[in-house]
C-alpha positions as CSV (number, residue, x, y, z in Angstrom):
1,X,7.2,-2.3,13.4
2,X,5.0,0.2,12.8
3,X,4.2,-0.3,9.2
4,X,3.6,-3.7,8.7
5,X,0.6,-4.2,11.3
6,X,-1.3,-1.4,9.5
7,X,-0.3,-3.5,6.0
8,X,-1.7,-6.9,7.5
9,X,-4.6,-5.2,8.9
10,X,-5.7,-3.3,5.8
11,X,-4.1,-4.7,2.3
12,X,-3.0,-8.7,2.9
13,X,-6.1,-10.1,2.6
14,X,-6.7,-8.9,-0.8
15,X,-2.4,-8.2,-1.8
16,X,-1.4,-12.0,-1.1
17,X,-0.9,-14.9,-3.6
18,X,-4.2,-15.8,-5.7
19,X,-6.3,-12.9,-4.1
20,X,-7.6,-10.6,-6.2
21,X,-5.3,-7.7,-5.4
22,X,-2.7,-9.7,-6.7
23,X,-4.8,-10.9,-9.8
24,X,-5.5,-7.5,-10.5
25,X,-2.8,-5.9,-10.7
26,X,0.4,-8.1,-9.5
27,X,0.9,-6.3,-6.6
28,X,1.9,-8.9,-3.3
29,X,2.4,-6.8,0.4
30,X,3.2,-10.1,1.8
31,X,6.6,-9.3,2.1
32,X,8.9,-6.3,2.3
33,X,10.7,-7.6,-0.9
34,X,7.5,-7.4,-2.9
35,X,5.8,-4.1,-1.7
36,X,8.9,-2.6,-2.9
37,X,9.1,-4.6,-6.2
38,X,5.5,-3.1,-6.7
39,X,2.3,-3.7,-9.2
40,X,2.6,-4.7,-12.9
41,X,2.2,-1.3,-13.7
42,X,5.2,0.4,-11.7
43,X,6.6,0.8,-8.4
44,X,3.9,1.4,-5.4
45,X,6.7,2.9,-2.9
46,X,9.1,4.9,-4.1
47,X,11.2,5.4,-1.1
48,X,11.8,9.2,0.2
49,X,8.5,10.3,-2.1
50,X,5.2,10.1,-0.3
51,X,3.0,12.0,-2.8
52,X,4.2,10.1,-5.7
53,X,4.3,6.9,-4.0
54,X,0.9,5.1,-5.8
55,X,0.6,2.5,-2.3
56,X,-0.3,6.4,-1.0
57,X,-2.1,8.1,-3.6
58,X,-4.9,5.1,-3.3
59,X,-4.9,4.6,0.0
60,X,-5.7,8.7,0.6
61,X,-8.2,8.6,-2.2
62,X,-6.4,11.0,-4.7
63,X,-7.2,8.3,-7.6
64,X,-10.2,7.7,-9.3
65,X,-12.5,6.4,-6.2
66,X,-13.2,3.3,-8.1
67,X,-9.5,2.3,-7.2
68,X,-9.1,4.0,-4.4
69,X,-7.6,1.5,-1.6
70,X,-8.9,-0.5,0.1
71,X,-12.3,-0.4,-1.5
72,X,-15.4,-2.5,-1.4
73,X,-16.8,-3.4,2.2
74,X,-13.8,-2.7,3.6
75,X,-13.0,0.7,5.9
76,X,-11.0,3.4,4.9
77,X,-7.6,3.1,6.6
78,X,-7.3,5.6,9.7
79,X,-5.8,9.2,9.1
80,X,-3.2,8.3,11.9
81,X,-1.7,4.7,9.5
82,X,-1.8,7.0,6.6
83,X,0.1,8.9,8.3
84,X,2.6,6.2,9.9
85,X,3.1,5.1,6.3
86,X,3.6,8.3,5.2
87,X,6.5,9.1,7.4
88,X,7.8,5.5,6.8
89,X,8.1,6.5,2.8
90,X,9.2,9.7,4.2
91,X,11.7,8.6,5.5
92,X,13.1,6.0,3.4
93,X,10.4,3.1,3.4
94,X,13.8,1.1,4.9
95,X,13.3,-2.5,5.8
96,X,13.7,-2.2,9.6
């Protein structure tokens, strides 16, 4: 209810089948199962561990700026939306 609209608005344009984000990383964010499967490099969401979840590391700019998400011409995800995702992960990243 709260997280999917944020992901749909900020992430799915690149992280869907045959889009640049999936081609580069294998990270398809169109479904809960794909989101939890992660990227070719490993998990992106670790239920209960917001600090260790690479999706948040990239969204919060804690990684190299060249790979922060979203990048390019897209505007950053709002702090409020990032906090919503953080709480979801901390609460177990459930499919509800």
